[in-house]
MDTraj code that builds the backbone (N, CA, C; nanometers):
import mdtraj as md
import numpy as np

residues = "MET ARG GLU VAL THR LEU PHE LEU ALA MET SER LEU ASP GLY CYS ILE ALA ALA PRO ASP GLY SER VAL ASP TRP LEU ALA GLY HIS ASP PRO ASP GLY GLY ASP GLY GLY SER TYR ASP ARG PHE ILE ALA GLY VAL ASP THR VAL LEU MET GLY TRP ARG THR TYR HIS GLN VAL VAL THR ARG LEU ALA PRO GLY ARG TRP PRO TYR ARG GLY LEU ALA ALA TYR VAL VAL THR HIS ARG THR LEU THR ASP ALA PRO ALA ASP VAL GLN ALA ALA GLN ASP PRO CYS ALA LEU VAL ARG ARG LEU LYS THR GLN PRO GLY ALA GLY ILE TRP ILE CYS GLY GLY ALA ASP LEU ALA ARG GLN LEU MET GLU GLN ASP LEU ILE ASP VAL TYR ASP ILE SER VAL ILE PRO VAL LEU LEU GLY ASP GLY ILE ARG LEU PHE ASP GLY GLY LEU PRO PRO ARG SER LEU ARG LEU THR ALA VAL GLN SER ALA ASN GLY ILE ALA GLU LEU ILE TYR ARG ARG TYR ARG ASN PRO".split()
xyz = np.array([
    [0.0913, 1.6294, 1.2628],
    [0.0062, 1.5155, 1.2434],
    [0.0770, 1.4180, 1.1479],
    [0.0564, 1.2876, 1.1779],
    [0.1240, 1.1853, 1.0974],
    [0.0633, 1.1774, 0.9508],
    [0.1495, 1.1452, 0.8587],
    [0.1051, 1.1316, 0.7207],
    [0.0738, 0.9843, 0.6929],
    [-0.0339, 0.9738, 0.6056],
    [-0.0761, 0.8426, 0.5604],
    [-0.0301, 0.8316, 0.4105],
    [0.0399, 0.7234, 0.3773],
    [0.0940, 0.7060, 0.2470],
    [0.0445, 0.5760, 0.1925],
    [-0.0140, 0.5821, 0.0690],
    [-0.0481, 0.4665, -0.0059],
    [0.0736, 0.4368, -0.0872],
    [0.1504, 0.3354, -0.0461],
    [0.2804, 0.3004, -0.1085],
    [0.2648, 0.1567, -0.1592],
    [0.2485, 0.1473, -0.2916],
    [0.2312, 0.0163, -0.3572],
    [0.2670, 0.0228, -0.4994],
    [0.2572, -0.0887, -0.5642],
    [0.2934, -0.1000, -0.7066],
    [0.1686, -0.1461, -0.7835],
    [0.1633, -0.1043, -0.9090],
    [0.0570, -0.1421, -1.0019],
    [0.1135, -0.1649, -1.1377],
    [0.0414, -0.2433, -1.2150],
    [0.0829, -0.2619, -1.3585],
    [0.0532, -0.1349, -1.4361],
    [0.1063, -0.1261, -1.5531],
    [0.0843, -0.0051, -1.6321],
    [-0.0701, 0.0123, -1.6601],
    [-0.1424, -0.0949, -1.6639],
    [-0.2857, -0.0873, -1.6864],
    [-0.3681, -0.0777, -1.5593],
    [-0.3027, -0.0449, -1.4431],
    [-0.3732, -0.0063, -1.3239],
    [-0.4102, -0.1227, -1.2283],
    [-0.3477, -0.2420, -1.2468],
    [-0.3844, -0.3530, -1.1593],
    [-0.2761, -0.3666, -1.0457],
    [-0.3238, -0.3973, -0.9244],
    [-0.2298, -0.4245, -0.8217],
    [-0.2094, -0.5736, -0.7922],
    [-0.2875, -0.6538, -0.8645],
    [-0.2713, -0.8030, -0.8585],
    [-0.3344, -0.8611, -0.9813],
    [-0.2937, -0.9744, -1.0172],
    [-0.3558, -1.0524, -1.1288],
    [-0.4961, -1.0968, -1.0806],
    [-0.5809, -1.1441, -1.1728],
    [-0.7132, -1.1892, -1.1318],
    [-0.7172, -1.2910, -1.0166],
    [-0.6150, -1.3756, -1.0055],
    [-0.6064, -1.4768, -0.8999],
    [-0.5433, -1.4195, -0.7694],
    [-0.5091, -1.2954, -0.7738],
    [-0.4483, -1.2252, -0.6569],
    [-0.2949, -1.2347, -0.6565],
    [-0.2318, -1.2992, -0.7568],
    [-0.0864, -1.3177, -0.7517],
    [-0.0204, -1.1844, -0.7925],
    [0.1032, -1.1681, -0.7416],
    [0.1859, -1.0513, -0.7679],
    [0.3228, -1.0845, -0.8165],
    [0.3379, -1.2013, -0.8757],
    [0.4714, -1.2455, -0.9200],
    [0.5324, -1.1635, -1.0352],
    [0.4516, -1.0707, -1.0886],
    [0.4924, -0.9833, -1.1970],
    [0.5537, -0.8535, -1.1509],
    [0.5702, -0.8365, -1.0195],
    [0.6141, -0.7080, -0.9661],
    [0.7594, -0.6743, -0.9813],
    [0.8427, -0.7637, -1.0348],
    [0.9864, -0.7493, -1.0322],
    [1.0406, -0.6423, -1.1216],
    [0.9746, -0.6024, -1.2256],
    [1.0328, -0.5084, -1.3160],
    [1.1022, -0.5832, -1.4297],
    [1.1972, -0.5189, -1.4892],
    [1.2721, -0.5824, -1.6067],
    [1.3615, -0.6980, -1.5577],
    [1.4267, -0.6825, -1.4518],
    [1.5242, -0.7777, -1.3983],
    [1.4829, -0.8184, -1.2524],
    [1.4462, -0.9439, -1.2348],
    [1.3952, -0.9873, -1.1046],
    [1.4927, -0.9529, -0.9911],
    [1.6237, -0.9474, -1.0201],
    [1.7216, -0.9152, -0.9174],
    [1.7684, -0.7687, -0.9217],
    [1.7018, -0.6899, -1.0053],
    [1.7437, -0.5509, -1.0285],
    [1.7000, -0.4539, -0.9181],
    [1.6043, -0.4932, -0.8375],
    [1.5684, -0.4035, -0.7291],
    [1.4859, -0.2844, -0.7733],
    [1.4591, -0.2013, -0.6756],
    [1.3768, -0.0831, -0.6972],
    [1.4516, 0.0471, -0.6818],
    [1.5861, 0.0388, -0.6784],
    [1.6632, 0.1597, -0.6596],
    [1.6657, 0.2100, -0.5230],
    [1.6345, 0.1256, -0.4263],
    [1.6324, 0.1619, -0.2831],
    [1.5063, 0.2338, -0.2391],
    [1.4076, 0.2366, -0.3246],
    [1.2830, 0.3081, -0.2909],
    [1.2173, 0.2542, -0.1657],
    [1.2043, 0.1231, -0.1561],
    [1.1403, 0.0604, -0.0443],
    [1.2164, 0.0917, 0.0853],
    [1.3494, 0.0797, 0.0862],
    [1.4281, 0.1033, 0.2067],
    [1.4125, 0.2469, 0.2501],
    [1.4184, 0.3445, 0.1609],
    [1.3950, 0.4847, 0.1951],
    [1.2579, 0.5044, 0.2555],
    [1.1542, 0.4417, 0.1953],
    [1.0194, 0.4650, 0.2426],
    [1.0007, 0.4038, 0.3842],
    [1.0414, 0.2777, 0.3973],
    [1.0137, 0.2010, 0.5234],
    [1.0850, 0.2666, 0.6415],
    [1.1901, 0.3393, 0.6181],
    [1.2607, 0.4046, 0.7254],
    [1.1808, 0.5164, 0.7907],
    [1.0813, 0.5623, 0.7231],
    [1.0003, 0.6771, 0.7709],
    [0.8593, 0.6352, 0.8283],
    [0.8325, 0.5062, 0.8372],
    [0.7064, 0.4638, 0.8886],
    [0.7168, 0.3728, 1.0109],
    [0.6153, 0.3717, 1.0955],
    [0.6159, 0.2836, 1.2064],
    [0.4878, 0.2053, 1.2187],
    [0.3944, 0.2281, 1.1167],
    [0.2685, 0.1592, 1.1193],
    [0.2341, 0.1110, 0.9816],
    [0.1742, -0.0053, 0.9659],
    [0.1339, -0.0558, 0.8388],
    [-0.0071, -0.1080, 0.8464],
    [-0.0873, -0.0771, 0.7498],
    [-0.2271, -0.1234, 0.7396],
    [-0.2406, -0.2041, 0.6127],
    [-0.3187, -0.3110, 0.6178],
    [-0.3432, -0.3925, 0.4984],
    [-0.4765, -0.4594, 0.5147],
    [-0.5328, -0.4977, 0.3995],
    [-0.6525, -0.5754, 0.4014],
    [-0.6266, -0.7249, 0.4286],
    [-0.7315, -0.7971, 0.4436],
    [-0.7185, -0.9469, 0.4724],
    [-0.6476, -1.0159, 0.3590],
    [-0.6791, -0.9905, 0.2322],
    [-0.6215, -1.0596, 0.1156],
    [-0.4705, -1.0360, 0.1096],
    [-0.4323, -0.9105, 0.1371],
    [-0.2856, -0.8732, 0.1339],
    [-0.2170, -0.9516, 0.2500],
    [-0.2770, -0.9440, 0.3632],
    [-0.2170, -1.0134, 0.4815],
    [-0.2048, -1.1654, 0.4512],
    [-0.3123, -1.2216, 0.4036],
    [-0.3059, -1.3692, 0.3760],
    [-0.2001, -1.4000, 0.2747],
    [-0.1893, -1.3198, 0.1722],
    [-0.0839, -1.3455, 0.0709],
    [0.0557, -1.3293, 0.1313],
    [0.0767, -1.2344, 0.2165],
    [0.2078, -1.2142, 0.2763],
    [0.2451, -1.3386, 0.3647],
    [0.1525, -1.3828, 0.4467],
    [0.1837, -1.4982, 0.5398],
    [0.1833, -1.6340, 0.4760],
    [0.1168, -1.6466, 0.3533],
    [0.1094, -1.7794, 0.2971],
    [0.1997, -1.7901, 0.1740],
    [0.2156, -1.6859, 0.0979],
    [0.2894, -1.6916, -0.0319],
    [0.4188, -1.6120, -0.0390],
    [0.4076, -1.4917, 0.0096],
    [0.5277, -1.4017, -0.0100],
    [0.6341, -1.4183, 0.0992],
    [0.5961, -1.4453, 0.2220],
    [0.6950, -1.4596, 0.3325],
    [0.6401, -1.5544, 0.4368],
    [0.6164, -1.6766, 0.3964],
    [0.5637, -1.7744, 0.4894],
    [0.6663, -1.8026, 0.6027],
    [0.6191, -1.8045, 0.7263],
    [0.7110, -1.8311, 0.8332],
    [0.7938, -1.7173, 0.8790],
    [0.7821, -1.6035, 0.8100],
    [0.8651, -1.4820, 0.8479],
    [0.7802, -1.3599, 0.8280],
    [0.7499, -1.2902, 0.9357],
    [0.6691, -1.1680, 0.9226],
    [0.7633, -1.0530, 0.8812],
    [0.7473, -1.0001, 0.7574],
    [0.8420, -0.9052, 0.7056],
    [0.8266, -0.7598, 0.7656],
    [0.7276, -0.7375, 0.8451],
    [0.7019, -0.6032, 0.9020],
    [0.7258, -0.6013, 1.0503],
    [0.8109, -0.6873, 1.0985],
    [0.8467, -0.6920, 1.2383],
    [0.8986, -0.5557, 1.2826],
    [0.8504, -0.5117, 1.3971],
    [0.8957, -0.3759, 1.4447],
    [0.7982, -0.2670, 1.4119],
    [0.7032, -0.2953, 1.3228],
    [0.6015, -0.1950, 1.2847],
    [0.4716, -0.2398, 1.3518],
    [0.3964, -0.1413, 1.3972],
    [0.2620, -0.1708, 1.4451],
    [0.1814, -0.2073, 1.3175],
    [0.1155, -0.3194, 1.3201],
    [0.0485, -0.3711, 1.1967],
    [-0.0980, -0.3922, 1.2247],
    [-0.1826, -0.3522, 1.1318],
    [-0.3274, -0.3612, 1.1448],
    [-0.3782, -0.4333, 1.0180],
    [-0.4600, -0.5357, 1.0369],
    [-0.5268, -0.6007, 0.9248],
    [-0.6725, -0.5711, 0.9338],
    [-0.7239, -0.5063, 0.8260],
    [-0.8629, -0.4744, 0.8188],
    [-0.9396, -0.5967, 0.7814],
    [-1.0164, -0.6485, 0.8768],
    [-1.0894, -0.7732, 0.8533],
    [-1.1982, -0.7889, 0.9600],
    [-1.2955, -0.8673, 0.9316],
    [-1.3928, -0.9089, 1.0304],
    [-1.3602, -1.0496, 1.0795],
    [-1.2530, -1.1052, 1.0340],
    [-1.2143, -1.2388, 1.0766],
    [-1.1290, -1.2329, 1.2019],
    [-1.1194, -1.3448, 1.2697],
    [-1.0296, -1.3559, 1.3815],
    [-0.8908, -1.3916, 1.3322],
    [-0.7873, -1.3249, 1.3701],
    [-0.6559, -1.3549, 1.3183],
    [-0.5908, -1.4623, 1.4113],
    [-0.5842, -1.5828, 1.3608],
    [-0.5228, -1.6847, 1.4385],
    [-0.3784, -1.7035, 1.3995],
    [-0.2923, -1.7309, 1.4900],
    [-0.1502, -1.7454, 1.4679],
    [-0.0861, -1.6212, 1.4062],
    [-0.1403, -1.5041, 1.4270],
    [-0.0814, -1.3797, 1.3791],
    [0.0374, -1.3411, 1.4645],
    [0.1392, -1.2771, 1.4063],
    [0.2523, -1.2252, 1.4866],
    [0.1949, -1.1339, 1.5962],
    [0.2779, -1.1185, 1.7021],
    [0.2310, -1.0451, 1.8185],
    [0.2025, -0.9018, 1.7897],
    [0.2683, -0.8335, 1.6917],
    [0.2445, -0.6938, 1.6630],
    [0.1394, -0.6741, 1.5604],
    [0.0639, -0.7712, 1.5305],
    [-0.0506, -0.7660, 1.4290],
    [-0.1825, -0.7596, 1.5046],
    [-0.2653, -0.6635, 1.4677],
    [-0.4005, -0.6476, 1.5289],
    [-0.4994, -0.6480, 1.4254],
    [-0.6207, -0.6991, 1.4518],
    [-0.7322, -0.6861, 1.3570],
    [-0.8059, -0.5508, 1.3791],
    [-0.8500, -0.4991, 1.2736],
    [-0.9350, -0.3720, 1.2755],
    [-1.0503, -0.3852, 1.1800],
    [-1.1606, -0.3291, 1.2174],
    [-1.2776, -0.3440, 1.1332],
    [-1.3106, -0.2145, 1.0544],
    [-1.2830, -0.1007, 1.1129],
    [-1.3194, 0.0278, 1.0469],
    [-1.1934, 0.0996, 1.0138],
    [-1.1437, 0.0877, 0.8893],
    [-1.0111, 0.1499, 0.8573],
    [-1.0149, 0.3035, 0.8635],
    [-1.1261, 0.3664, 0.8395],
    [-1.1266, 0.5069, 0.8402],
    [-1.1195, 0.5653, 0.9836],
    [-1.1936, 0.4996, 1.0748],
    [-1.1828, 0.5363, 1.2156],
    [-1.0461, 0.5123, 1.2690],
    [-0.9852, 0.3996, 1.2320],
    [-0.8495, 0.3642, 1.2772],
    [-0.7493, 0.4690, 1.2255],
    [-0.7533, 0.5074, 1.1027],
    [-0.6624, 0.6012, 1.0482],
    [-0.6764, 0.7388, 1.1132],
    [-0.8017, 0.7788, 1.1326],
    [-0.8227, 0.9072, 1.1978],
    [-0.7659, 0.9056, 1.3388],
    [-0.7790, 0.7973, 1.4123],
    [-0.7239, 0.7823, 1.5442],
    [-0.5707, 0.7843, 1.5390],
    [-0.5178, 0.7074, 1.4499],
    [-0.3708, 0.6952, 1.4360],
    [-0.3050, 0.8266, 1.4012],
    [-0.3714, 0.9102, 1.3179],
    [-0.3142, 1.0357, 1.2729],
    [-0.2999, 1.1337, 1.3912],
    [-0.3805, 1.1125, 1.4905],
    [-0.3739, 1.2071, 1.6090],
    [-0.2706, 1.1648, 1.7115],
    [-0.2215, 1.0460, 1.7027],
    [-0.1249, 0.9975, 1.7940],
    [0.0146, 1.0210, 1.7527],
    [0.1081, 1.0327, 1.8497],
    [0.2480, 1.0549, 1.8102],
    [0.3032, 0.9334, 1.7344],
    [0.3966, 0.9560, 1.6449],
    [0.4583, 0.8448, 1.5729],
    [0.5082, 0.8893, 1.4354],
    [0.5572, 0.8001, 1.3596],
    [0.6056, 0.8224, 1.2254],
    [0.4931, 0.7952, 1.1257],
    [0.5282, 0.7824, 1.0037],
    [0.4317, 0.7625, 0.8986],
    [0.3461, 0.6390, 0.9071],
    [0.2350, 0.6458, 0.8373],
    [0.1433, 0.5346, 0.8330],
    [0.1320, 0.4826, 0.6890],
    [0.1675, 0.3563, 0.6712],
    [0.1729, 0.2976, 0.5413],
    [0.0440, 0.2166, 0.5122],
    [-0.0237, 0.2463, 0.4027],
    [-0.1329, 0.1675, 0.3498],
    [-0.0659, 0.0763, 0.2452],
    [-0.0556, -0.0504, 0.2824],
    [0.0201, -0.1521, 0.2100],
    [-0.0641, -0.2198, 0.0985],
    [-0.1903, -0.2279, 0.1181],
    [-0.2738, -0.2940, 0.0213],
    [-0.3998, -0.3425, 0.1024],
    [-0.4994, -0.3728, 0.0387],
    [-0.5229, -0.3761, -0.1077],
    [-0.6222, -0.2695, -0.1514],
    [-0.6823, -0.3017, -0.2656],
    [-0.7654, -0.2097, -0.3350],
    [-0.8890, -0.1657, -0.2547],
    [-0.9554, -0.2618, -0.1855],
    [-1.0709, -0.2282, -0.1043],
    [-1.0376, -0.1285, 0.0070],
    [-0.9317, -0.1583, 0.0781],
    [-0.8815, -0.0735, 0.1833],
    [-0.8484, 0.0627, 0.1289],
    [-0.7722, 0.0716, 0.0246],
    [-0.7371, 0.2016, -0.0388],
    [-0.8569, 0.2773, -0.0754],
    [-0.9561, 0.2125, -0.1373],
    [-1.0782, 0.2784, -0.1782],
    [-1.1508, 0.3425, -0.0618],
    [-1.1696, 0.2740, 0.0436],
    [-1.2360, 0.3286, 0.1659],
    [-1.1653, 0.4527, 0.2134],
    [-1.0318, 0.4505, 0.2176],
    [-0.9614, 0.5645, 0.2659],
    [-0.9619, 0.6798, 0.1659],
    [-0.9587, 0.6491, 0.0325],
    [-0.9686, 0.7557, -0.0701],
    [-1.1009, 0.8164, -0.0667],
    [-1.2081, 0.7414, -0.0422],
    [-1.3410, 0.7970, -0.0384],
    [-1.3532, 0.9017, 0.0762],
    [-1.2848, 0.8807, 0.1837],
    [-1.2903, 0.9669, 0.3031],
    [-1.1709, 1.0728, 0.2994],
    [-1.0953, 1.0754, 0.1906],
    [-0.9829, 1.1692, 0.1725],
    [-0.8852, 1.1584, 0.2883],
    [-0.8486, 1.0391, 0.3271],
    [-0.7569, 1.0158, 0.4401],
    [-0.6168, 0.9811, 0.3919],
    [-0.5887, 0.9813, 0.2624],
    [-0.4548, 0.9515, 0.2184],
    [-0.3849, 1.0851, 0.1795],
    [-0.2641, 1.1045, 0.2414],
    [-0.1923, 1.2282, 0.2183],
    [-0.0978, 1.2181, 0.0972],
    [-0.0339, 1.1010, 0.0820],
    [0.0650, 1.0772, -0.0229],
    [0.0326, 0.9522, -0.0971],
    [0.0448, 0.9606, -0.2318],
    [0.0214, 0.8462, -0.3183],
    [0.1556, 0.8167, -0.3808],
    [0.2224, 0.7126, -0.3313],
    [0.3565, 0.6713, -0.3781],
    [0.3385, 0.5399, -0.4552],
    [0.3185, 0.5555, -0.5890],
    [0.2815, 0.4487, -0.6726],
    [0.3998, 0.4113, -0.7667],
    [0.4399, 0.2859, -0.7616],
    [0.5361, 0.2375, -0.8537],
    [0.4664, 0.1690, -0.9691],
    [0.4960, 0.2044, -1.0887],
    [0.4320, 0.1528, -1.2087],
    [0.5292, 0.0480, -1.2710],
    [0.4836, -0.0787, -1.2726],
    [0.5644, -0.1877, -1.3147],
    [0.5416, -0.2029, -1.4680],
    [0.6532, -0.2272, -1.5465],
    [0.6412, -0.2351, -1.6887],
    [0.5770, -0.3647, -1.7417],
    [0.4477, -0.3796, -1.7072],
    [0.3765, -0.4967, -1.7524],
    [0.2278, -0.4565, -1.7741],
    [0.1676, -0.5129, -1.8768],
    [0.0217, -0.4967, -1.8958],
    [-0.0417, -0.6334, -1.8568],
    [-0.1233, -0.6309, -1.7567],
    [-0.1887, -0.7585, -1.7138],
    [-0.3115, -0.7941, -1.7894],
    [-0.3771, -0.6891, -1.8419],
    [-0.4969, -0.7139, -1.9227],
    [-0.6196, -0.7280, -1.8333],
    [-0.6070, -0.7877, -1.7189],
    [-0.7187, -0.8037, -1.6267],
    [-0.6596, -0.8261, -1.4876],
    [-0.7322, -0.7917, -1.3829],
    [-0.6856, -0.8129, -1.2504],
    [-0.7584, -0.7223, -1.1525],
    [-0.7055, -0.7119, -1.0370],
    [-0.7634, -0.6252, -0.9268],
    [-0.7101, -0.4854, -0.9475],
    [-0.7969, -0.3969, -0.9824],
    [-0.7657, -0.2581, -1.0178],
    [-0.7563, -0.1736, -0.8939],
    [-0.6568, -0.0809, -0.8906],
    [-0.6436, 0.0121, -0.7806],
    [-0.7533, 0.1166, -0.7907],
    [-0.7638, 0.1825, -0.9009],
    [-0.8645, 0.2826, -0.9216],
    [-0.9677, 0.2319, -1.0169],
    [-1.0849, 0.1931, -0.9594],
    [-1.1869, 0.1223, -1.0310],
    [-1.3146, 0.2027, -1.0511],
    [-1.2978, 0.3324, -1.0555],
    [-1.4170, 0.4209, -1.0760],
    [-1.4971, 0.4483, -0.9515],
    [-1.5861, 0.5461, -0.9586],
    [-1.6736, 0.5792, -0.8497],
    [-1.6096, 0.6520, -0.7339],
    [-1.4874, 0.6975, -0.7453],
    [-1.4246, 0.7731, -0.6437],
    [-1.4520, 0.9206, -0.6660],
    [-1.4554, 0.9985, -0.5587],
    [-1.4703, 1.1433, -0.5754],
    [-1.3403, 1.1976, -0.6356],
    [-1.3518, 1.3076, -0.7106],
    [-1.2317, 1.3709, -0.7705],
    [-1.1377, 1.4191, -0.6627],
    [-1.0076, 1.4064, -0.6916],
    [-0.8998, 1.4541, -0.5977],
    [-0.7946, 1.5305, -0.6824],
    [-0.7500, 1.6381, -0.6309],
    [-0.6374, 1.7062, -0.6946],
    [-0.5091, 1.6583, -0.6202],
    [-0.4139, 1.6183, -0.6936],
    [-0.2844, 1.5742, -0.6501],
    [-0.1736, 1.6560, -0.7163],
    [-0.0665, 1.6714, -0.6436],
    [0.0518, 1.7444, -0.6931],
    [0.1714, 1.6445, -0.7000],
    [0.2250, 1.6339, -0.8230],
    [0.3444, 1.5441, -0.8410],
    [0.4610, 1.6064, -0.7718],
    [0.5264, 1.5297, -0.6809],
    [0.6366, 1.5831, -0.6069],
    [0.7654, 1.5172, -0.6370],
    [0.7618, 1.3974, -0.6974],
    [0.8869, 1.3270, -0.7327],
    [0.8575, 1.2188, -0.8348],
    [0.9564, 1.1982, -0.9212],
    [0.9562, 1.0881, -1.0164],
    [1.0933, 1.0222, -1.0115],
    [1.0950, 0.8905, -0.9928],
    [1.2165, 0.8136, -0.9882],
    [1.1994, 0.6925, -1.0772],
    [1.3089, 0.6386, -1.1260],
    [1.2989, 0.5168, -1.1938],
    [1.4183, 0.4212, -1.1713],
    [1.3969, 0.2957, -1.1733],
    [1.5035, 0.1895, -1.1586],
    [1.4432, 0.0605, -1.2086],
    [1.5256, -0.0090, -1.2884],
    [1.4789, -0.1465, -1.3273],
    [1.3558, -0.1424, -1.4097],
    [1.3297, -0.0304, -1.4827],
    [1.2130, -0.0227, -1.5631],
    [1.0872, 0.0189, -1.4871],
    [1.1024, 0.0368, -1.3565],
    [0.9905, 0.0744, -1.2760],
    [0.9849, 0.2270, -1.2538],
    [0.8703, 0.2838, -1.2844],
    [0.8619, 0.4308, -1.2639],
    [0.7843, 0.4569, -1.1320],
    [0.8482, 0.5218, -1.0343],
    [0.7854, 0.5571, -0.9107],
    [0.7388, 0.7022, -0.9127],
    [0.6108, 0.7144, -0.8997],
    [0.5456, 0.8480, -0.9029],
    [0.4911, 0.8835, -0.7640],
    [0.5370, 0.9952, -0.7116],
    [0.4902, 1.0390, -0.5775],
    [0.4066, 1.1671, -0.5900],
    [0.2883, 1.1524, -0.5414],
    [0.1893, 1.2613, -0.5454],
    [0.1495, 1.2961, -0.4043],
    [0.1223, 1.4206, -0.3786],
    [0.0689, 1.4675, -0.2510],
    [-0.0687, 1.5230, -0.2741],
    [-0.1551, 1.5049, -0.1744],
    [-0.2852, 1.5605, -0.1829],
    [-0.2690, 1.7146, -0.1972],
    [-0.3497, 1.7727, -0.2824],
    [-0.3400, 1.9143, -0.3104],
    [-0.4792, 1.9798, -0.2897],
    [-0.4778, 2.0822, -0.2143],
    [-0.6012, 2.1616, -0.1943],
    [-0.5770, 2.2987, -0.2510],
    [-0.6670, 2.3467, -0.3394],
    [-0.6519, 2.4762, -0.3957],
    [-0.6769, 2.5779, -0.2801],
    [-0.5888, 2.6895, -0.2827],
    [-0.6040, 2.7885, -0.1766],
    [-0.7350, 2.8660, -0.1901],
])
top = md.Topology()
chain = top.add_chain()
for i, resn in enumerate(residues, 1):
    res = top.add_residue(resn, chain, resSeq=i)
    for name in ("N", "CA", "C"):
        top.add_atom(name, md.element.get_by_symbol(name[0]), res)
traj = md.Trajectory(xyz[None], top)
């Protein structure tokens, strides 16, 4: 069965975006320092990406306007809106949990939950995330869009890897079920 990975970055105080939705603080200590190849290693193992409307909108308007960075991946945007002018490999989806359950039964590589917090929350509530690959950026935002904002059921996770580059700590956890 395919694995679902929440692969994203958050500030040390748990935010995935500033209050206005911006993510210009994601670079780490050195904006040109990179992430030690973490993204390249990760993306090589996935063929599907899911994101919420706000993440999609930010990608196409601010982060990569005019260039879809996930070309070659099956892409789903969780939204009730009609996607106009979307790249050909982008589809709208309304029920992320049903979508993930269906995708997990189909052949393919990994499934990437790219953002945002609302989408991640829905999948966490239904225990549909297998791997939490969280990069902690060395910044305290003080306020913003939080990844873990309370009200979630308890989950046991097992730390499987820790890596660091450019001041960024990447923590990789797997879902853990007691025998």
